[in-house]
C-alpha positions, 0 to 999 in steps of 0.5 A, spaced: 500 500 499 502 507 499 500 513 502 500 520 501 501 526 505 496 532 505 498 538 510 492 544 510 496 551 512 490 554 516 489 561 519 488 556 526 492 552 526 496 546 521 493 539 520 495 533 517 493 527 514 496 521 511 491 517 506 492 511 503 491 511 495 483 508 497 483 515 500 482 512 507 484 517 513 490 513 517 493 518 521 492 525 522 496 531 526 494 538 528 498 544 531 495 550 532 497 557 530 501 563 532 497 569 531 501 575 532 496 581 533 499 586 537 494 591 536 487 590 532 488 590 524 494 588 525 496 580 524 501 576 522 505 569 522 513 567 523 515 563 517 519 559 521 514 557 525 509 556 519 515 551 516 515 548 523 508 546 524 509 543 518 514 538 519 512 536 526 504 534 524 509 530 518 513 527 523 507 526 528 503 522 523 509 518 520 510 516 528 502 515 529 501 510 522 508 506 523 509 505 516 515 505 513 517 512 509 519 509 503 511 507 502 509 515 502 508 516 494 506 524 494 505 530 498 500 535 497 499 542 501 494 548 500 494 554 505 491 560 507 489 564 500 488 572 501 495 573 504 502 573 502 509 573 504 515 574 501 522 569 499 529 572 498 534 569 493 535 562 497 527 561 498 528 563 505 523 567 508 525 575 507 518 577 510 513 574 515 507 572 513 502 578 512 496 574 514 489 576 511 486 578 517 491 583 517 489 591 515 495 595 515 495 595 507 488 599 507 491 606 505 494 602 498 487 598 497 484 604 496 489 607 492 488 600 487 481 601 487 480 608 485 486 608 479 483 600 477 478 598 481 473 595 475 479 593 470 482 589 476 476 585 478 475 584 470 482 581 469 483 579 476 477 576 477 476 579 484 477 586 487 483 589 491 481 588 498 486 586 504 489 581 499 496 581 495 495 587 492 495 591 496 499 587 502 505 587 496 504 596 495 504 596 503 512 592 503 514 596 497 512 603 500 512 601 508 518 596 508 522 597 503 529 593 505 524 587 506 521 588 500 528 590 496 529 582 499 524 580 496 525 575 491 519 573 490 511 573 493 508 566 495 503 563 499 505 560 505 504 554 501 509 556 496 514 557 501 513 550 505 513 547 498 520 551 497 523 549 503 521 542 502 524 541 495 530 546 497 528 550 491 531 557 490 527 564 490 527 563 482 524 557 482 518 559 487 511 557 484 504 560 485 498 556 485 493 559 479 488 557 484 490 564 487 490 568 481 483 572 483 487 574 490 493 577 487 490 583 483 495 583 479 494 576 475 490 574 468 485 569 470 484 567 464 490 567 461 493 564 468 499 569 468 501 576 471 499 583 467 503 586 465 498 592 464 496 592 472 504 591 474 506 597 470 500 600 473 502 601 480 509 600 479 511 592 482 517 589 479 515 583 475 520 579 476 518 579 484 512 575 482 512 567 482 511 563 476 504 561 476 503 554 476 497 548 475 496 545 482 498 538 479 504 540 477 510 536 481 515 542 483 520 538 485 521 532 490 524 532 498 530 533 500 535 529 505 535 534 510 527 535 510 527 528 510 532 528 516 527 533 519 520 530 518 521 522 518 521 521 511 525 520 505 529 523 500 525 524 493 518 524 494 515 528 489 511 535 491 506 538 487 505 545 487 498 544 491 492 549 492 489 554 495 485 552 502 478 553 499 479 551 492 482 545 495 476 544 500 470 545 494 475 540 490 475 535 495 467 536 496 466 534 490 463 540 488 466 540 479 459 540 476 457 547 474 451 549 479 454 545 485 452 551 491 458 549 497 459 553 504 465 552 506 463 554 515 470 555 517 474 560 520 472 564 514 465 563 512 465 561 505 460 561 500 461 559 493 458 555 487 461 551 481 461 555 474 464 553 467 464 561 465 469 567 467 464 571 469 467 578 473 462 581 478 463 588 476 457 590 478 456 589 485 463 587 486 462 583 491 463 576 487 470 573 487 472 568 481 476 563 484 479 557 479 478 551 481 484 546 480 479 543 474 481 547 468 476 551 465 472 551 472 471 557 476 468 558 483 464 564 484 465 566 492 464 572 497 466 570 504 465 572 511 473 575 514 472 571 521 465 569 520 467 563 524 471 566 529 464 570 531 461 563 533 467 561 537 468 568 540 461 569 542 462 561 546 468 563 549 467 570 552 460 570 554 458 563 557 462 563 563 468 559 565 469 554 563 465 555 557 459 553 556 459 547 550 456 548 543 451 543 544 448 546 550 448 553 547 444 549 542 439 547 546 438 554 549 438 557 541 434 552 537 427 553 539 427 561 539 423 564 533 426 565 527 430 572 527 431 572 534 425 576 537 428 582 534 436 581 535 441 582 529 447 581 529 453 583 523 459 578 523 464 583 520 469 584 526 475 586 522 471 590 516 466 588 511 470 584 505 465 583 500 463 589 498 469 592 500 467 597 507 472 597 512 467 602 515 462 596 519 464 593 525 461 587 529 455 589 532 449 587 536 442 591 535 435 590 538 437 589 545 432 587 550 431 585 557 428 579 556 433 576 551 438 572 554 445 568 551 441 563 547 437 569 543 445 572 541 448 565 540 442 564 535 443 572 533 451 570 532 449 565 526 443 568 523 447 575 521 452 569 517 445 567 514 443 573 512 450 576 509 450 568 504 442 570 503 446 577 500 451 573 496 446 568 494 441 574 491 448 576 487 449 569 485 443 568 482 443 575 478 450 573 475 448 566 473 441 567 471 441 560 467 443 556 473 438 553 478 441 552 485 438 546 488 442 545 494 447 547 498 454 543 501 456 545 508 463 543 510 467 545 516 466 545 523 460 549 522 456 544 518 457 539 525 451 544 527 444 542 526 441 549 528 446 552 523 445 548 518 437 549 519 438 557 520 442 557 512 436 552 510 431 557 513 434 563 511 436 561 503 429 558 502 433 551 499 436 545 502 443 544 506 446 538 506 452 536 511 457 533 508 460 527 511 468 528 509 469 533 514 477 534 512 475 536 504 481 540 503 486 535 505 482 530 501 482 534 495 489 536 497 491 528 497 488 527 490 492 533 487 498 530 490 496 523 487 494 525 480 501 529 479 505 524 482 501 519 477 498 515 482 491 517 480 490 517 473 484 522 473 481 526 479 474 522 479 475 515 481 479 517 487 473 522 490 468 516 488 471 513 496 470 520 499 465 523 504 457 521 502 451 526 503 449 526 510 444 529 513 439 534 510 435 540 512 430 542 508 428 549 508 421 551 513 418 556 508 414 559 514 420 561 517 424 562 510 418 568 509 420 571 516 427 571 515 427 575 508 425 582 512 431 581 517 435 580 512 433 587 508 433 590 515 441 586 516 443 590 510 440 597 512 444 597 519 450 596 515 449 603 511 445 606 518 452 604 523 457 606 517 456 614 519 458 612 526 464 607 524 467 613 520 467 618 526 474 618 530 471 615 536 473 608 532 479 611 528 478 606 523 483 606 517 479 606 511 
């Protein structure tokens, strides 16, 4: 039997799973991330900690499984997608990882929007937000020494792949599944846009080579083998962004399929065989799939899933209440939480971009308890999804969306799933394979190394449809007015958050 190692460098931590070639999980390991946040709006991770977490989790799964290192046939990797970091000429980190949660590039985001907002969307498939383009401009202008030292800008996955394979900076790669976040890449041509790079004065030679997720970019070095417990010479693929890997691993490969990634970020996306940049609403991002000719139009809430955990951890005592306890208190409350509305944009609204939004509870009354507030948090995320879903239907009029597949930690909550079904008015189906990104990365690695002849075959051995949640149409009708008021509240609160009381850097 042969085995595949799959790595997921997430915001909350790094996870590693060892799969056999029948896509059975043999062993897993997890290491929590060290997010450095000295003040609001500033978030980064040290590069050596990211790489070290990959080494340590691989070593742990090898120790747990007790398989022979010679039986590992390939390594796949996915990572956070909207942040960026640099590597020098030797492939070593020239910057820390500038997280997608970091807002310091806001000035440059607005510069890009003002100079070429819709043109960026047309070419890249996504707007300038707290993404690669503004972050690279921040490094260029605010940290010129680090910028000068940087040979290539890469994703965390690109950095780790380079370290695993001993690649020099010139050999660094950039997965094509993250072009939509680059603000400098041509989504259709899968190459860097001279037009956009020239407009913003970014040197093309600092951009890593765009490559297919399936491409074998190198092999494990003797040094890495010694650190991780593997052997030298194992093929390593370019890999994918975490959301793209998750969609792929969920089997979202047919036009019209709809997916909810209920993780740290709350992501709503579908599959489409049309490249359709959203220049009208500037909300949907056209994420390329690992599959050639397929895109995943999506929008997301920065830290949507974190809001649920934040409420539990900070407002339910010490030790915190369990999610089951909170669900029991919230599940029988009426749709709309008896008038409470919650805004989940703690770090500003990403899509459509509006930094002048903060997390908010509206409509609190003496009658409300923690069950009301817990339910309202989940409803607020669902109202934001309703806005995304309406745009999806307008932009893809010929596509019929019949059900929503949900994955990630939030998909384990029956109440959360039912709320989404009721708000959106379509069935929600929990996907039983919980680690879709890791499964997707494993299939990509297996295909790249020639272990699998085609990606569809191993997908048959992945998770199946789990519990289905049918929409309560009476609740759906009631939720429409709350979803409308949710959008009105965002507009109404904007002047308050623009005031000098909050000092938000727009």
